[in-house]
NUKE-631869 format. One record per residue (C-alpha): residue number from 0; x, y, z. Coordinates in nm, 2 decimals, always signed. Each point is the difference from the previous one (the first is absolute). Example, Ala and Ser with C-alpha at 12.3 -4.5 7.8 and 13.67 -1.06 7.14 Angstrom:
2
{nr->0 xx->+1.23 yy->-0.45 zz->+0.78}
{nr->1 xx->+0.14 yy->+0.34 zz->-0.07}
// end
This chain:
114
{nr->0 xx->+7.36 yy->-2.40 zz->-0.07}
{nr->1 xx->+0.13 yy->-0.34 zz->-0.04}
{nr->2 xx->-0.18 yy->-0.29 zz->-0.17}
{nr->3 xx->-0.26 yy->-0.15 zz->+0.22}
{nr->4 xx->+0.05 yy->-0.37 zz->+0.06}
{nr->5 xx->-0.34 yy->-0.06 zz->+0.16}
{nr->6 xx->-0.34 yy->+0.03 zz->-0.17}
{nr->7 xx->-0.15 yy->+0.34 zz->+0.05}
{nr->8 xx->-0.36 yy->-0.11 zz->+0.03}
{nr->9 xx->+0.05 yy->-0.14 zz->+0.35}
{nr->10 xx->+0.10 yy->+0.34 zz->+0.12}
{nr->11 xx->-0.35 yy->+0.14 zz->-0.07}
{nr->12 xx->-0.20 yy->-0.20 zz->+0.24}
{nr->13 xx->+0.28 yy->+0.03 zz->+0.26}
{nr->14 xx->-0.01 yy->+0.38 zz->-0.03}
{nr->15 xx->-0.38 yy->-0.01 zz->+0.02}
{nr->16 xx->+0.03 yy->-0.20 zz->+0.32}
{nr->17 xx->+0.23 yy->+0.26 zz->+0.16}
{nr->18 xx->+0.19 yy->+0.28 zz->-0.17}
{nr->19 xx->+0.36 yy->-0.09 zz->-0.04}
{nr->20 xx->-0.02 yy->-0.38 zz->+0.00}
{nr->21 xx->+0.01 yy->-0.01 zz->-0.38}
{nr->22 xx->+0.32 yy->+0.21 zz->+0.00}
{nr->23 xx->+0.16 yy->-0.22 zz->+0.25}
{nr->24 xx->-0.09 yy->-0.30 zz->-0.21}
{nr->25 xx->+0.17 yy->+0.16 zz->-0.29}
{nr->26 xx->+0.31 yy->+0.06 zz->+0.21}
{nr->27 xx->-0.05 yy->+0.37 zz->+0.04}
{nr->28 xx->+0.03 yy->-0.01 zz->+0.38}
{nr->29 xx->+0.05 yy->+0.37 zz->+0.07}
{nr->30 xx->-0.28 yy->+0.11 zz->-0.23}
{nr->31 xx->-0.22 yy->-0.27 zz->+0.15}
{nr->32 xx->+0.08 yy->+0.11 zz->+0.36}
{nr->33 xx->-0.09 yy->+0.36 zz->-0.09}
{nr->34 xx->-0.33 yy->-0.10 zz->-0.15}
{nr->35 xx->-0.08 yy->-0.22 zz->+0.30}
{nr->36 xx->+0.09 yy->+0.28 zz->+0.24}
{nr->37 xx->-0.23 yy->+0.24 zz->-0.19}
{nr->38 xx->-0.28 yy->-0.26 zz->+0.01}
{nr->39 xx->+0.04 yy->-0.06 zz->+0.38}
{nr->40 xx->+0.00 yy->+0.38 zz->+0.06}
{nr->41 xx->-0.32 yy->+0.04 zz->-0.21}
{nr->42 xx->-0.17 yy->-0.29 zz->+0.19}
{nr->43 xx->+0.12 yy->+0.15 zz->+0.33}
{nr->44 xx->-0.17 yy->+0.33 zz->-0.09}
{nr->45 xx->-0.31 yy->-0.18 zz->-0.10}
{nr->46 xx->-0.01 yy->-0.20 zz->+0.33}
{nr->47 xx->+0.07 yy->+0.31 zz->+0.20}
{nr->48 xx->-0.30 yy->+0.18 zz->-0.16}
{nr->49 xx->-0.24 yy->-0.29 zz->+0.02}
{nr->50 xx->+0.10 yy->-0.12 zz->+0.34}
{nr->51 xx->+0.00 yy->+0.34 zz->+0.17}
{nr->52 xx->-0.32 yy->-0.07 zz->+0.20}
{nr->53 xx->+0.09 yy->-0.36 zz->+0.07}
{nr->54 xx->+0.20 yy->+0.08 zz->+0.31}
{nr->55 xx->-0.27 yy->+0.20 zz->+0.17}
{nr->56 xx->-0.10 yy->-0.15 zz->+0.34}
{nr->57 xx->-0.32 yy->-0.20 zz->-0.02}
{nr->58 xx->+0.04 yy->-0.09 zz->-0.37}
{nr->59 xx->+0.10 yy->-0.36 zz->-0.07}
{nr->60 xx->+0.31 yy->+0.01 zz->-0.22}
{nr->61 xx->-0.08 yy->-0.29 zz->-0.23}
{nr->62 xx->-0.35 yy->+0.12 zz->-0.09}
{nr->63 xx->+0.12 yy->+0.36 zz->-0.06}
{nr->64 xx->+0.30 yy->-0.11 zz->-0.21}
{nr->65 xx->-0.22 yy->-0.21 zz->-0.23}
{nr->66 xx->-0.26 yy->+0.27 zz->-0.07}
{nr->67 xx->+0.07 yy->+0.08 zz->-0.36}
{nr->68 xx->-0.29 yy->+0.24 zz->-0.04}
{nr->69 xx->+0.22 yy->+0.27 zz->+0.15}
{nr->70 xx->+0.26 yy->-0.04 zz->-0.26}
{nr->71 xx->-0.01 yy->+0.26 zz->-0.28}
{nr->72 xx->+0.13 yy->-0.03 zz->-0.35}
{nr->73 xx->+0.27 yy->+0.26 zz->+0.07}
{nr->74 xx->+0.13 yy->-0.22 zz->+0.28}
{nr->75 xx->+0.04 yy->-0.30 zz->-0.23}
{nr->76 xx->+0.13 yy->+0.20 zz->-0.30}
{nr->77 xx->+0.35 yy->+0.05 zz->+0.13}
{nr->78 xx->+0.09 yy->-0.37 zz->+0.06}
{nr->79 xx->-0.18 yy->-0.09 zz->-0.32}
{nr->80 xx->+0.20 yy->+0.27 zz->-0.20}
{nr->81 xx->+0.32 yy->-0.14 zz->+0.14}
{nr->82 xx->-0.08 yy->-0.35 zz->-0.12}
{nr->83 xx->-0.11 yy->+0.12 zz->-0.34}
{nr->84 xx->+0.31 yy->+0.21 zz->-0.06}
{nr->85 xx->+0.21 yy->-0.29 zz->+0.12}
{nr->86 xx->-0.17 yy->-0.22 zz->-0.25}
{nr->87 xx->+0.07 yy->+0.26 zz->-0.27}
{nr->88 xx->+0.37 yy->+0.00 zz->+0.11}
{nr->89 xx->+0.02 yy->-0.38 zz->-0.04}
{nr->90 xx->-0.16 yy->+0.03 zz->-0.34}
{nr->91 xx->+0.25 yy->+0.26 zz->-0.11}
{nr->92 xx->+0.29 yy->-0.20 zz->+0.13}
{nr->93 xx->-0.12 yy->-0.30 zz->-0.21}
{nr->94 xx->-0.07 yy->+0.22 zz->-0.30}
{nr->95 xx->+0.35 yy->+0.16 zz->+0.01}
{nr->96 xx->+0.16 yy->-0.34 zz->+0.03}
{nr->97 xx->-0.19 yy->-0.12 zz->-0.30}
{nr->98 xx->+0.09 yy->+0.30 zz->-0.22}
{nr->99 xx->+0.37 yy->+0.02 zz->+0.09}
{nr->100 xx->+0.21 yy->-0.09 zz->-0.30}
{nr->101 xx->+0.17 yy->-0.32 zz->+0.04}
{nr->102 xx->+0.38 yy->-0.02 zz->-0.03}
{nr->103 xx->+0.09 yy->-0.02 zz->-0.37}
{nr->104 xx->+0.27 yy->-0.24 zz->-0.10}
{nr->105 xx->+0.33 yy->+0.15 zz->-0.11}
{nr->106 xx->+0.02 yy->+0.09 zz->-0.36}
{nr->107 xx->+0.09 yy->-0.29 zz->-0.22}
{nr->108 xx->+0.29 yy->+0.04 zz->-0.23}
{nr->109 xx->-0.10 yy->+0.14 zz->-0.34}
{nr->110 xx->+0.08 yy->-0.19 zz->-0.30}
{nr->111 xx->+0.16 yy->+0.18 zz->-0.30}
{nr->112 xx->-0.21 yy->-0.15 zz->-0.27}
{nr->113 xx->-0.03 yy->+0.32 zz->-0.20}
// end
């Protein structure tokens, strides 16, 4: 990892908004795109399960789509887990950048005082 030139704290709320946005902010475009794709797939799976009955004839789509009482914890757990692991990944990126040893200057010439 190279040295981050942007403050890491901005990546946390961006990643909480949508997985992968914090990585893109830090310049890790491929990693951010992968996290965002996982997030979209997880939301797609959530939408497919909760909106399954929304397309039945006789049911108004908007009312059915907004009925959150049919959503189980298991349905929400996958997108939430993707966001939490993405936040952990951003944290570890920031942590590894902080703990990397900085480049040491070349050895100074030693004096022969002894």
